[in-house]
N, CA, C and O atoms as a GROMACS GRO file, in nm:
protein
  580
    1MET      N    1   0.084  -0.119   0.000
    1MET     CA    2   0.000   0.000   0.000
    1MET      C    3   0.088   0.125   0.000
    1MET      O    4   0.192   0.127   0.066
    2THR      N    5   0.047   0.225  -0.072
    2THR     CA    6   0.121   0.350  -0.079
    2THR      C    7   0.094   0.432   0.047
    2THR      O    8  -0.021   0.450   0.087
    3ALA      N    9   0.200   0.481   0.106
    3ALA     CA   10   0.188   0.560   0.228
    3ALA      C   11   0.152   0.704   0.194
    3ALA      O   12   0.202   0.759   0.096
    4ILE      N   13   0.066   0.764   0.274
    4ILE     CA   14   0.030   0.905   0.260
    4ILE      C   15   0.104   0.982   0.368
    4ILE      O   16   0.101   0.944   0.485
    5HIS      N   17   0.168   1.090   0.330
    5HIS     CA   18   0.245   1.171   0.424
    5HIS      C   19   0.182   1.310   0.435
    5HIS      O   20   0.145   1.370   0.334
    6GLN      N   21   0.170   1.358   0.555
    6GLN     CA   22   0.130   1.498   0.575
    6GLN      C   23   0.255   1.574   0.612
    6GLN      O   24   0.324   1.538   0.708
    7GLU      N   25   0.285   1.679   0.535
    7GLU     CA   26   0.408   1.754   0.558
    7GLU      C   27   0.390   1.898   0.514
    7GLU      O   28   0.302   1.929   0.434
    8THR      N   29   0.473   1.983   0.565
    8THR     CA   30   0.475   2.122   0.521
    8THR      C   31   0.531   2.126   0.379
    8THR      O   32   0.631   2.061   0.350
    9ALA      N   33   0.466   2.202   0.292
    9ALA     CA   34   0.509   2.210   0.153
    9ALA      C   35   0.645   2.279   0.143
    9ALA      O   36   0.658   2.397   0.177
   10GLY      N   37   0.743   2.207   0.097
   10GLY     CA   38   0.876   2.262   0.076
   10GLY      C   39   0.896   2.303  -0.068
   10GLY      O   40   0.803   2.297  -0.149
   11ASP      N   41   1.017   2.344  -0.100
   11ASP     CA   42   1.048   2.390  -0.235
   11ASP      C   43   1.025   2.282  -0.340
   11ASP      O   44   0.981   2.311  -0.451
   12ASP      N   45   1.054   2.155  -0.305
   12ASP     CA   46   1.035   2.048  -0.404
   12ASP      C   47   0.888   2.031  -0.439
   12ASP      O   48   0.855   2.009  -0.556
   13LEU      N   49   0.798   2.042  -0.342
   13LEU     CA   50   0.655   2.030  -0.372
   13LEU      C   51   0.604   2.153  -0.446
   13LEU      O   52   0.519   2.141  -0.535
   14LYS      N   53   0.654   2.269  -0.411
   14LYS     CA   54   0.614   2.390  -0.484
   14LYS      C   55   0.655   2.378  -0.630
   14LYS      O   56   0.578   2.410  -0.720
   15ALA      N   57   0.777   2.331  -0.654
   15ALA     CA   58   0.826   2.312  -0.792
   15ALA      C   59   0.744   2.205  -0.863
   15ALA      O   60   0.714   2.219  -0.982
   16PHE      N   61   0.709   2.097  -0.793
   16PHE     CA   62   0.627   1.991  -0.850
   16PHE      C   63   0.496   2.047  -0.905
   16PHE      O   64   0.457   2.015  -1.017
   17PHE      N   65   0.429   2.130  -0.826
   17PHE     CA   66   0.302   2.189  -0.870
   17PHE      C   67   0.322   2.291  -0.981
   17PHE      O   68   0.251   2.287  -1.082
   18GLU      N   69   0.417   2.381  -0.964
   18GLU     CA   70   0.441   2.484  -1.066
   18GLU      C   71   0.471   2.422  -1.201
   18GLU      O   72   0.411   2.459  -1.302
   19GLU      N   73   0.564   2.328  -1.202
   19GLU     CA   74   0.604   2.265  -1.328
   19GLU      C   75   0.491   2.180  -1.386
   19GLU      O   76   0.467   2.181  -1.507
   20GLY      N   77   0.422   2.107  -1.301
   20GLY     CA   78   0.311   2.023  -1.347
   20GLY      C   79   0.197   2.106  -1.404
   20GLY      O   80   0.143   2.073  -1.510
   21PHE      N   81   0.159   2.212  -1.334
   21PHE     CA   82   0.053   2.300  -1.383
   21PHE      C   83   0.094   2.368  -1.513
   21PHE      O   84   0.012   2.382  -1.604
   22ALA      N   85   0.220   2.410  -1.522
   22ALA     CA   86   0.268   2.476  -1.644
   22ALA      C   87   0.262   2.380  -1.763
   22ALA      O   88   0.217   2.418  -1.871
   23ARG      N   89   0.308   2.256  -1.744
   23ARG     CA   90   0.302   2.157  -1.853
   23ARG      C   91   0.157   2.131  -1.896
   23ARG      O   92   0.126   2.123  -2.015
   24HIS      N   93   0.069   2.119  -1.799
   24HIS     CA   94  -0.072   2.093  -1.829
   24HIS      C   95  -0.134   2.211  -1.904
   24HIS      O   96  -0.210   2.192  -1.999
   25ALA      N   97  -0.101   2.333  -1.861
   25ALA     CA   98  -0.155   2.452  -1.927
   25ALA      C   99  -0.112   2.458  -2.073
   25ALA      O  100  -0.194   2.488  -2.160
   26VAL      N  101   0.014   2.429  -2.100
   26VAL     CA  102   0.063   2.430  -2.237
   26VAL      C  103  -0.010   2.323  -2.319
   26VAL      O  104  -0.051   2.348  -2.432
   27ALA      N  105  -0.026   2.205  -2.260
   27ALA     CA  106  -0.094   2.098  -2.331
   27ALA      C  107  -0.240   2.132  -2.362
   27ALA      O  108  -0.291   2.096  -2.468
   28MET      N  109  -0.306   2.202  -2.271
   28MET     CA  110  -0.448   2.231  -2.287
   28MET      C  111  -0.476   2.359  -2.367
   28MET      O  112  -0.576   2.367  -2.438
   29THR      N  113  -0.387   2.460  -2.356
   29THR     CA  114  -0.416   2.591  -2.416
   29THR      C  115  -0.313   2.635  -2.520
   29THR      O  116  -0.342   2.722  -2.602
   30GLY      N  117  -0.195   2.577  -2.515
   30GLY     CA  118  -0.087   2.623  -2.602
   30GLY      C  119  -0.015   2.745  -2.547
   30GLY      O  120   0.081   2.792  -2.608
   31VAL      N  121  -0.060   2.796  -2.434
   31VAL     CA  122   0.001   2.914  -2.372
   31VAL      C  123   0.115   2.868  -2.282
   31VAL      O  124   0.096   2.790  -2.189
   32GLU      N  125   0.234   2.918  -2.313
   32GLU     CA  126   0.352   2.874  -2.239
   32GLU      C  127   0.372   2.947  -2.107
   32GLU      O  128   0.417   2.888  -2.009
   33ASN      N  129   0.338   3.074  -2.103
   33ASN     CA  130   0.366   3.154  -1.982
   33ASN      C  131   0.240   3.220  -1.930
   33ASN      O  132   0.228   3.343  -1.936
   34GLY      N  133   0.145   3.142  -1.879
   34GLY     CA  134   0.021   3.197  -1.828
   34GLY      C  135   0.039   3.274  -1.699
   34GLY      O  136  -0.037   3.366  -1.670
   35VAL      N  137   0.138   3.235  -1.620
   35VAL     CA  138   0.162   3.299  -1.491
   35VAL      C  139   0.302   3.361  -1.492
   35VAL      O  140   0.402   3.290  -1.501
   36GLY      N  141   0.306   3.493  -1.483
   36GLY     CA  142   0.434   3.563  -1.489
   36GLY      C  143   0.508   3.566  -1.356
   36GLY      O  144   0.455   3.526  -1.252
   37THR      N  145   0.628   3.612  -1.362
   37THR     CA  146   0.712   3.626  -1.243
   37THR      C  147   0.663   3.744  -1.160
   37THR      O  148   0.639   3.852  -1.214
   38PRO      N  149   0.647   3.725  -1.030
   38PRO     CA  150   0.602   3.836  -0.945
   38PRO      C  151   0.696   3.957  -0.955
   38PRO      O  152   0.818   3.943  -0.959
   39GLN      N  153   0.636   4.075  -0.958
   39GLN     CA  154   0.709   4.200  -0.962
   39GLN      C  155   0.675   4.279  -0.835
   39GLN      O  156   0.561   4.276  -0.789
   40SER      N  157   0.772   4.348  -0.780
   40SER     CA  158   0.745   4.428  -0.661
   40SER      C  159   0.761   4.575  -0.693
   40SER      O  160   0.846   4.614  -0.772
   41PHE      N  161   0.678   4.654  -0.630
   41PHE     CA  162   0.682   4.800  -0.637
   41PHE      C  163   0.699   4.843  -0.492
   41PHE      O  164   0.616   4.811  -0.408
   42VAL      N  165   0.806   4.916  -0.463
   42VAL     CA  166   0.846   4.939  -0.324
   42VAL      C  167   0.882   5.084  -0.300
   42VAL      O  168   0.942   5.149  -0.386
   43ILE      N  169   0.845   5.136  -0.184
   43ILE     CA  170   0.892   5.266  -0.136
   43ILE      C  171   0.972   5.238  -0.009
   43ILE      O  172   0.923   5.174   0.084
   44ARG      N  173   1.095   5.287  -0.007
   44ARG     CA  174   1.183   5.269   0.108
   44ARG      C  175   1.219   5.405   0.167
   44ARG      O  176   1.217   5.506   0.096
   45ASP      N  177   1.250   5.408   0.295
   45ASP     CA  178   1.294   5.533   0.355
   45ASP      C  179   1.442   5.553   0.327
   45ASP      O  180   1.504   5.471   0.260
   46ASP      N  181   1.498   5.661   0.379
   46ASP     CA  182   1.639   5.694   0.352
   46ASP      C  183   1.736   5.588   0.402
   46ASP      O  184   1.849   5.578   0.352
   47ALA      N  185   1.694   5.508   0.499
   47ALA     CA  186   1.779   5.402   0.552
   47ALA      C  187   1.760   5.270   0.477
   47ALA      O  188   1.824   5.170   0.509
   48GLY      N  189   1.673   5.271   0.379
   48GLY     CA  190   1.650   5.150   0.300
   48GLY      C  191   1.542   5.059   0.357
   48GLY      O  192   1.521   4.949   0.306
   49VAL      N  193   1.475   5.102   0.462
   49VAL     CA  194   1.370   5.022   0.523
   49VAL      C  195   1.241   5.035   0.441
   49VAL      O  196   1.206   5.145   0.398
   50VAL      N  197   1.174   4.924   0.420
   50VAL     CA  198   1.050   4.924   0.341
   50VAL      C  199   0.941   5.000   0.415
   50VAL      O  200   0.910   4.970   0.530
   51CYS      N  201   0.884   5.098   0.348
   51CYS     CA  202   0.769   5.173   0.401
   51CYS      C  203   0.638   5.115   0.350
   51CYS      O  204   0.540   5.106   0.424
   52ALA      N  205   0.638   5.074   0.224
   52ALA     CA  206   0.518   5.017   0.162
   52ALA      C  207   0.561   4.938   0.039
   52ALA      O  208   0.663   4.967  -0.024
   53ALA      N  209   0.480   4.838   0.005
   53ALA     CA  210   0.513   4.756  -0.111
   53ALA      C  211   0.388   4.692  -0.169
   53ALA      O  212   0.289   4.668  -0.099
   54VAL      N  213   0.396   4.666  -0.298
   54VAL     CA  214   0.293   4.591  -0.372
   54VAL      C  215   0.365   4.481  -0.447
   54VAL      O  216   0.470   4.503  -0.507
   55ILE      N  217   0.308   4.362  -0.443
   55ILE     CA  218   0.357   4.252  -0.526
   55ILE      C  219   0.246   4.217  -0.622
   55ILE      O  220   0.131   4.194  -0.582
   56ALA      N  221   0.281   4.212  -0.750
   56ALA     CA  222   0.183   4.183  -0.855
   56ALA      C  223   0.248   4.094  -0.959
   56ALA      O  224   0.370   4.084  -0.968
   57ARG      N  225   0.164   4.029  -1.038
   57ARG     CA  226   0.215   3.953  -1.151
   57ARG      C  227   0.108   3.941  -1.257
   57ARG      O  228  -0.010   3.964  -1.230
   58ILE      N  229   0.150   3.907  -1.374
   58ILE     CA  230   0.055   3.884  -1.482
   58ILE      C  231   0.006   3.739  -1.467
   58ILE      O  232   0.085   3.645  -1.465
   59PHE      N  233  -0.125   3.725  -1.458
   59PHE     CA  234  -0.186   3.594  -1.443
   59PHE      C  235  -0.283   3.574  -1.559
   59PHE      O  236  -0.390   3.634  -1.561
   60TRP      N  237  -0.244   3.493  -1.652
   60TRP     CA  238  -0.324   3.463  -1.770
   60TRP      C  239  -0.373   3.590  -1.839
   60TRP      O  240  -0.490   3.604  -1.873
   61GLY      N  241  -0.277   3.682  -1.858
   61GLY     CA  242  -0.303   3.803  -1.935
   61GLY      C  243  -0.360   3.919  -1.858
   61GLY      O  244  -0.385   4.025  -1.915
   62GLN      N  245  -0.381   3.902  -1.727
   62GLN     CA  246  -0.440   4.009  -1.648
   62GLN      C  247  -0.354   4.036  -1.523
   62GLN      O  248  -0.274   3.951  -1.482
   63LEU      N  249  -0.370   4.152  -1.466
   63LEU     CA  250  -0.287   4.195  -1.354
   63LEU      C  251  -0.345   4.144  -1.222
   63LEU      O  252  -0.456   4.180  -1.184
   64HIS      N  253  -0.269   4.060  -1.154
   64HIS     CA  254  -0.309   4.008  -1.023
   64HIS      C  255  -0.230   4.082  -0.915
   64HIS      O  256  -0.108   4.068  -0.905
   65ILE      N  257  -0.302   4.160  -0.836
   65ILE     CA  258  -0.241   4.228  -0.722
   65ILE      C  259  -0.240   4.126  -0.609
   65ILE      O  260  -0.346   4.093  -0.555
   66LYS      N  261  -0.124   4.077  -0.574
   66LYS     CA  262  -0.114   3.968  -0.477
   66LYS      C  263  -0.104   4.020  -0.333
   66LYS      O  264  -0.174   3.970  -0.245
   67ASN      N  265  -0.019   4.118  -0.310
   67ASN     CA  266   0.002   4.171  -0.175
   67ASN      C  267   0.018   4.322  -0.180
   67ASN      O  268   0.084   4.376  -0.269
   68VAL      N  269  -0.044   4.390  -0.083
   68VAL     CA  270  -0.030   4.535  -0.065
   68VAL      C  271  -0.014   4.558   0.084
   68VAL      O  272  -0.097   4.513   0.164
   69LEU      N  273   0.091   4.628   0.123
   69LEU     CA  274   0.110   4.655   0.266
   69LEU      C  275   0.190   4.783   0.286
   69LEU      O  276   0.291   4.806   0.220
   70SER      N  277   0.143   4.865   0.380
   70SER     CA  278   0.219   4.981   0.427
   70SER      C  279   0.258   4.954   0.572
   70SER      O  280   0.179   4.902   0.650
   71ALA      N  281   0.381   4.988   0.606
   71ALA     CA  282   0.424   4.975   0.744
   71ALA      C  283   0.335   5.064   0.831
   71ALA      O  284   0.286   5.167   0.784
   72GLU      N  285   0.315   5.026   0.954
   72GLU     CA  286   0.224   5.102   1.042
   72GLU      C  287   0.261   5.249   1.049
   72GLU      O  288   0.173   5.335   1.047
   73ASN      N  289   0.390   5.280   1.057
   73ASN     CA  290   0.433   5.420   1.069
   73ASN      C  291   0.430   5.495   0.935
   73ASN      O  292   0.459   5.614   0.930
   74ALA      N  293   0.394   5.425   0.827
   74ALA     CA  294   0.390   5.489   0.695
   74ALA      C  295   0.247   5.501   0.642
   74ALA      O  296   0.226   5.550   0.531
   75ARG      N  297   0.151   5.457   0.719
   75ARG     CA  298   0.012   5.462   0.673
   75ARG      C  299  -0.040   5.605   0.671
   75ARG      O  300  -0.001   5.689   0.752
   76GLY      N  301  -0.130   5.631   0.575
   76GLY     CA  302  -0.190   5.763   0.564
   76GLY      C  303  -0.106   5.861   0.484
   76GLY      O  304  -0.141   5.979   0.474
   77LYS      N  305   0.004   5.816   0.427
   77LYS     CA  306   0.092   5.904   0.350
   77LYS      C  307   0.073   5.890   0.199
   77LYS      O  308   0.142   5.956   0.121
   78GLY      N  309  -0.019   5.804   0.158
   78GLY     CA  310  -0.046   5.787   0.015
   78GLY      C  311   0.048   5.691  -0.056
   78GLY      O  312   0.044   5.681  -0.178
   79TYR      N  313   0.132   5.622   0.019
   79TYR     CA  314   0.229   5.533  -0.046
   79TYR      C  315   0.161   5.418  -0.120
   79TYR      O  316   0.197   5.388  -0.234
   80ALA      N  317   0.064   5.354  -0.056
   80ALA     CA  318  -0.004   5.242  -0.121
   80ALA      C  319  -0.074   5.287  -0.248
   80ALA      O  320  -0.074   5.216  -0.348
   81LEU      N  321  -0.134   5.405  -0.245
   81LEU     CA  322  -0.198   5.460  -0.364
   81LEU      C  323  -0.097   5.478  -0.477
   81LEU      O  324  -0.123   5.438  -0.590
   82GLN      N  325   0.019   5.537  -0.446
   82GLN     CA  326   0.123   5.557  -0.548
   82GLN      C  327   0.170   5.424  -0.605
   82GLN      O  328   0.190   5.410  -0.726
   83LEU      N  329   0.188   5.326  -0.518
   83LEU     CA  330   0.235   5.195  -0.563
   83LEU      C  331   0.131   5.126  -0.650
   83LEU      O  332   0.165   5.062  -0.750
   84MET      N  333   0.005   5.137  -0.612
   84MET     CA  334  -0.102   5.076  -0.692
   84MET      C  335  -0.112   5.143  -0.829
   84MET      O  336  -0.133   5.076  -0.930
   85GLU      N  337  -0.097   5.275  -0.833
   85GLU     CA  338  -0.097   5.345  -0.962
   85GLU      C  339   0.016   5.293  -1.050
   85GLU      O  340  -0.003   5.272  -1.170
   86GLN      N  341   0.133   5.272  -0.990
   86GLN     CA  342   0.247   5.220  -1.066
   86GLN      C  343   0.220   5.078  -1.114
   86GLN      O  344   0.252   5.044  -1.228
   87ALA      N  345   0.161   4.996  -1.029
   87ALA     CA  346   0.129   4.858  -1.069
   87ALA      C  347   0.027   4.858  -1.183
   87ALA      O  348   0.039   4.780  -1.277
   88HIS      N  349  -0.073   4.945  -1.175
   88HIS     CA  350  -0.173   4.955  -1.282
   88HIS      C  351  -0.108   4.999  -1.414
   88HIS      O  352  -0.139   4.946  -1.520
   89THR      N  353  -0.019   5.096  -1.405
   89THR     CA  354   0.053   5.143  -1.524
   89THR      C  355   0.134   5.030  -1.586
   89THR      O  356   0.134   5.011  -1.708
   90TRP      N  357   0.202   4.954  -1.502
   90TRP     CA  358   0.280   4.839  -1.549
   90TRP      C  359   0.188   4.735  -1.614
   90TRP      O  360   0.220   4.680  -1.719
   91GLY      N  361   0.074   4.709  -1.549
   91GLY     CA  362  -0.020   4.612  -1.605
   91GLY      C  363  -0.070   4.653  -1.742
   91GLY      O  364  -0.079   4.571  -1.833
   92ARG      N  365  -0.104   4.781  -1.756
   92ARG     CA  366  -0.149   4.832  -1.887
   92ARG      C  367  -0.038   4.813  -1.991
   92ARG      O  368  -0.066   4.773  -2.104
   93ALA      N  369   0.086   4.842  -1.953
   93ALA     CA  370   0.198   4.828  -2.046
   93ALA      C  371   0.218   4.682  -2.087
   93ALA      O  372   0.272   4.654  -2.194
   94GLN      N  373   0.174   4.590  -2.003
   94GLN     CA  374   0.182   4.447  -2.033
   94GLN      C  375   0.060   4.398  -2.113
   94GLN      O  376   0.052   4.281  -2.149
   95GLY      N  377  -0.033   4.490  -2.141
   95GLY     CA  378  -0.151   4.455  -2.221
   95GLY      C  379  -0.270   4.405  -2.141
   95GLY      O  380  -0.363   4.348  -2.198
   96CYS      N  381  -0.268   4.426  -2.010
   96CYS     CA  382  -0.379   4.379  -1.925
   96CYS      C  383  -0.503   4.466  -1.945
   96CYS      O  384  -0.494   4.588  -1.955
   97ASP      N  385  -0.618   4.401  -1.951
   97ASP     CA  386  -0.746   4.470  -1.961
   97ASP      C  387  -0.803   4.502  -1.824
   97ASP      O  388  -0.879   4.598  -1.809
   98PHE      N  389  -0.768   4.421  -1.724
   98PHE     CA  390  -0.817   4.444  -1.589
   98PHE      C  391  -0.717   4.398  -1.485
   98PHE      O  392  -0.624   4.323  -1.513
   99ALA      N  393  -0.739   4.445  -1.364
   99ALA     CA  394  -0.661   4.402  -1.247
   99ALA      C  395  -0.759   4.335  -1.152
   99ALA      O  396  -0.877   4.367  -1.149
  100PHE      N  397  -0.707   4.240  -1.074
  100PHE     CA  398  -0.792   4.176  -0.974
  100PHE      C  399  -0.714   4.154  -0.846
  100PHE      O  400  -0.591   4.142  -0.845
  101VAL      N  401  -0.789   4.149  -0.737
  101VAL     CA  402  -0.729   4.134  -0.604
  101VAL      C  403  -0.828   4.057  -0.517
  101VAL      O  404  -0.949   4.063  -0.539
  102GLU      N  405  -0.776   3.987  -0.419
  102GLU     CA  406  -0.858   3.923  -0.317
  102GLU      C  407  -0.820   3.986  -0.183
  102GLU      O  408  -0.703   4.011  -0.156
  103THR      N  409  -0.920   4.012  -0.101
  103THR     CA  410  -0.895   4.072   0.029
  103THR      C  411  -0.996   4.019   0.129
  103THR      O  412  -1.099   3.965   0.091
  104MET      N  413  -0.966   4.032   0.255
  104MET     CA  414  -1.060   3.995   0.360
  104MET      C  415  -1.139   4.120   0.399
  104MET      O  416  -1.092   4.232   0.380
  105ASN      N  417  -1.259   4.102   0.454
  105ASN     CA  418  -1.343   4.217   0.485
  105ASN      C  419  -1.284   4.308   0.592
  105ASN      O  420  -1.325   4.424   0.603
  106PHE      N  421  -1.189   4.262   0.670
  106PHE     CA  422  -1.127   4.347   0.772
  106PHE      C  423  -0.998   4.412   0.721
  106PHE      O  424  -0.931   4.483   0.796
  107GLN      N  425  -0.965   4.390   0.596
  107GLN     CA  426  -0.842   4.446   0.542
  107GLN      C  427  -0.869   4.575   0.466
  107GLN      O  428  -0.897   4.678   0.528
  108ALA      N  429  -0.861   4.572   0.334
  108ALA     CA  430  -0.855   4.697   0.258
  108ALA      C  431  -0.965   4.712   0.154
  108ALA      O  432  -0.944   4.774   0.050
  109GLU      N  433  -1.082   4.658   0.180
  109GLU     CA  434  -1.190   4.666   0.083
  109GLU      C  435  -1.220   4.811   0.044
  109GLU      O  436  -1.235   4.841  -0.074
  110GLY      N  437  -1.230   4.900   0.140
  110GLY     CA  438  -1.258   5.041   0.112
  110GLY      C  439  -1.150   5.106   0.029
  110GLY      O  440  -1.179   5.186  -0.060
  111PHE      N  441  -1.026   5.073   0.057
  111PHE     CA  442  -0.912   5.126  -0.020
  111PHE      C  443  -0.926   5.087  -0.167
  111PHE      O  444  -0.910   5.171  -0.256
  112TYR      N  445  -0.956   4.961  -0.192
  112TYR     CA  446  -0.969   4.916  -0.331
  112TYR      C  447  -1.089   4.981  -0.400
  112TYR      O  448  -1.082   5.014  -0.518
  113HIS      N  449  -1.198   5.000  -0.327
  113HIS     CA  450  -1.313   5.070  -0.386
  113HIS      C  451  -1.273   5.212  -0.428
  113HIS      O  452  -1.314   5.258  -0.535
  114LYS      N  453  -1.194   5.281  -0.346
  114LYS     CA  454  -1.148   5.416  -0.380
  114LYS      C  455  -1.064   5.416  -0.508
  114LYS      O  456  -1.060   5.516  -0.580
  115LEU      N  457  -0.997   5.305  -0.534
  115LEU     CA  458  -0.914   5.293  -0.654
  115LEU      C  459  -0.995   5.252  -0.778
  115LEU      O  460  -0.941   5.243  -0.888
  116GLY      N  461  -1.124   5.229  -0.759
  116GLY     CA  462  -1.208   5.192  -0.872
  116GLY      C  463  -1.236   5.044  -0.885
  116GLY      O  464  -1.294   5.000  -0.984
  117TYR      N  465  -1.195   4.966  -0.788
  117TYR     CA  466  -1.226   4.823  -0.789
  117TYR      C  467  -1.372   4.802  -0.752
  117TYR      O  468  -1.428   4.876  -0.671
  118VAL      N  469  -1.432   4.702  -0.812
  118VAL     CA  470  -1.569   4.664  -0.777
  118VAL      C  471  -1.567   4.522  -0.722
  118VAL      O  472  -1.486   4.439  -0.763
  119THR      N  473  -1.657   4.497  -0.630
  119THR     CA  474  -1.667   4.364  -0.572
  119THR      C  475  -1.738   4.272  -0.669
  119THR      O  476  -1.849   4.301  -0.714
  120GLU      N  477  -1.674   4.161  -0.702
  120GLU     CA  478  -1.735   4.062  -0.790
  120GLU      C  479  -1.804   3.952  -0.710
  120GLU      O  480  -1.908   3.901  -0.750
  121TYR      N  481  -1.743   3.917  -0.598
  121TYR     CA  482  -1.798   3.807  -0.519
  121TYR      C  483  -1.747   3.818  -0.376
  121TYR      O  484  -1.631   3.852  -0.352
  122THR      N  485  -1.833   3.788  -0.282
  122THR     CA  486  -1.794   3.782  -0.142
  122THR      C  487  -1.830   3.645  -0.089
  122THR      O  488  -1.944   3.601  -0.098
  123ARG      N  489  -1.730   3.576  -0.035
  123ARG     CA  490  -1.751   3.444   0.023
  123ARG      C  491  -1.754   3.458   0.175
  123ARG      O  492  -1.655   3.498   0.236
  124GLN      N  493  -1.866   3.426   0.233
  124GLN     CA  494  -1.886   3.434   0.378
  124GLN      C  495  -1.841   3.303   0.445
  124GLN      O  496  -1.812   3.204   0.378
  125GLY      N  497  -1.838   3.306   0.578
  125GLY     CA  498  -1.822   3.181   0.653
  125GLY      C  499  -1.686   3.154   0.711
  125GLY      O  500  -1.662   3.044   0.762
  126TYR      N  501  -1.596   3.248   0.706
  126TYR     CA  502  -1.464   3.226   0.763
  126TYR      C  503  -1.465   3.256   0.913
  126TYR      O  504  -1.562   3.310   0.966
  127THR      N  505  -1.359   3.220   0.980
  127THR     CA  506  -1.345   3.237   1.124
  127THR      C  507  -1.375   3.381   1.166
  127THR      O  508  -1.342   3.476   1.095
  128ALA      N  509  -1.436   3.396   1.282
  128ALA     CA  510  -1.465   3.526   1.344
  128ALA      C  511  -1.558   3.612   1.258
  128ALA      O  512  -1.551   3.735   1.264
  129GLY      N  513  -1.643   3.548   1.179
  129GLY     CA  514  -1.740   3.623   1.099
  129GLY      C  515  -1.679   3.698   0.983
  129GLY      O  516  -1.740   3.791   0.931
  130THR      N  517  -1.561   3.660   0.941
  130THR     CA  518  -1.495   3.730   0.831
  130THR      C  519  -1.538   3.675   0.697
  130THR      O  520  -1.598   3.567   0.689
  131SER      N  521  -1.509   3.749   0.592
  131SER     CA  522  -1.540   3.705   0.456
  131SER      C  523  -1.424   3.737   0.364
  131SER      O  524  -1.342   3.824   0.393
  132PHE      N  525  -1.420   3.666   0.254
  132PHE     CA  526  -1.316   3.679   0.153
  132PHE      C  527  -1.378   3.748   0.033
  132PHE      O  528  -1.483   3.704  -0.015
  133ILE      N  529  -1.316   3.855  -0.016
  133ILE     CA  530  -1.376   3.939  -0.119
  133ILE      C  531  -1.290   3.938  -0.246
  133ILE      O  532  -1.170   3.963  -0.240
  134TYR      N  533  -1.354   3.910  -0.358
  134TYR     CA  534  -1.288   3.911  -0.488
  134TYR      C  535  -1.326   4.040  -0.559
  134TYR      O  536  -1.444   4.071  -0.573
  135MET      N  537  -1.225   4.116  -0.603
  135MET     CA  538  -1.250   4.247  -0.661
  135MET      C  539  -1.179   4.262  -0.796
  135MET      O  540  -1.079   4.196  -0.823
  136LYS      N  541  -1.233   4.350  -0.880
  136LYS     CA  542  -1.180   4.371  -1.015
  136LYS      C  543  -1.185   4.519  -1.050
  136LYS      O  544  -1.276   4.591  -1.009
  137LYS      N  545  -1.086   4.561  -1.127
  137LYS     CA  546  -1.081   4.699  -1.178
  137LYS      C  547  -1.047   4.693  -1.326
  137LYS      O  548  -0.950   4.628  -1.366
  138GLU      N  549  -1.126   4.761  -1.407
  138GLU     CA  550  -1.096   4.771  -1.550
  138GLU      C  551  -0.975   4.862  -1.568
  138GLU      O  552  -0.967   4.969  -1.507
  139LEU      N  553  -0.882   4.820  -1.649
  139LEU     CA  554  -0.762   4.901  -1.676
  139LEU      C  555  -0.770   4.967  -1.814
  139LEU      O  556  -0.710   5.072  -1.834
  140LYS      N  557  -0.841   4.909  -1.906
  140LYS     CA  558  -0.855   4.968  -2.038
  140LYS      C  559  -0.944   5.088  -2.031
  140LYS      O  560  -1.054   5.083  -1.978
  141ASP      N  561  -0.896   5.198  -2.085
  141ASP     CA  562  -0.973   5.323  -2.089
  141ASP      C  563  -1.021   5.367  -1.952
  141ASP      O  564  -1.124   5.432  -1.941
  142SER      N  565  -0.946   5.331  -1.848
  142SER     CA  566  -0.983   5.368  -1.713
  142SER      C  567  -0.946   5.514  -1.688
  142SER      O  568  -0.835   5.557  -1.720
  143ALA      N  569  -1.039   5.589  -1.633
  143ALA     CA  570  -1.015   5.731  -1.605
  143ALA      C  571  -0.917   5.748  -1.490
  143ALA      O  572  -0.847   5.849  -1.482
  144TYR      N  573  -0.912   5.648  -1.401
  144TYR     CA  574  -0.824   5.658  -1.286
  144TYR      C  575  -0.718   5.551  -1.296
  144TYR      O  576  -0.749   5.433  -1.309
  145ALA      N  577  -0.593   5.592  -1.289
  145ALA     CA  578  -0.483   5.495  -1.296
  145ALA      C  579  -0.482   5.420  -1.170
  145ALA      O  580  -0.398   5.332  -1.151
   0.00000   0.00000   0.00000
C-alpha cells in the first residue's frame, strides 16, 4: 500500500506543482507563460527600510495584485496609492485589460473601492465572521490609474 504523508510544503513540492501545472496549461491551451514572475513595487525610507510595497504579476493576461502593505508608521501618506498606480501602469503596459485582487473584509476593501475596484464576489463563513472578497478593476480606458 502507498503511504500518505502529511508535511509542510517545501520547495520540491512547490516546484512539482508549478512545473506540473505549467506543462498541463501548455498541453491544454498552447500558452507557455500563463503565470508571470512576481514584480514588486516598493517605497523605502532613507535608511532603506521598506515603508510600503505591492507585489503583482501577470496571471493569464491580467494583472493580479497579490500583496499590498504599508508599514504602520507609513500609513496615511499615500504610499499604497502611489504603488497601486504604478502597478496599474505596469499592467497596462503588459496589455492587461483588468486588475484583480482578493482581500478579507477586515483588510482593505474600502481602499480598493477608492481605486475603482468593484466587488465581484464575497464568500462568507470564515473564522470570526470574516469574509473573503474578490474584486476587479478595469484598466482599459480607465479614467483613474
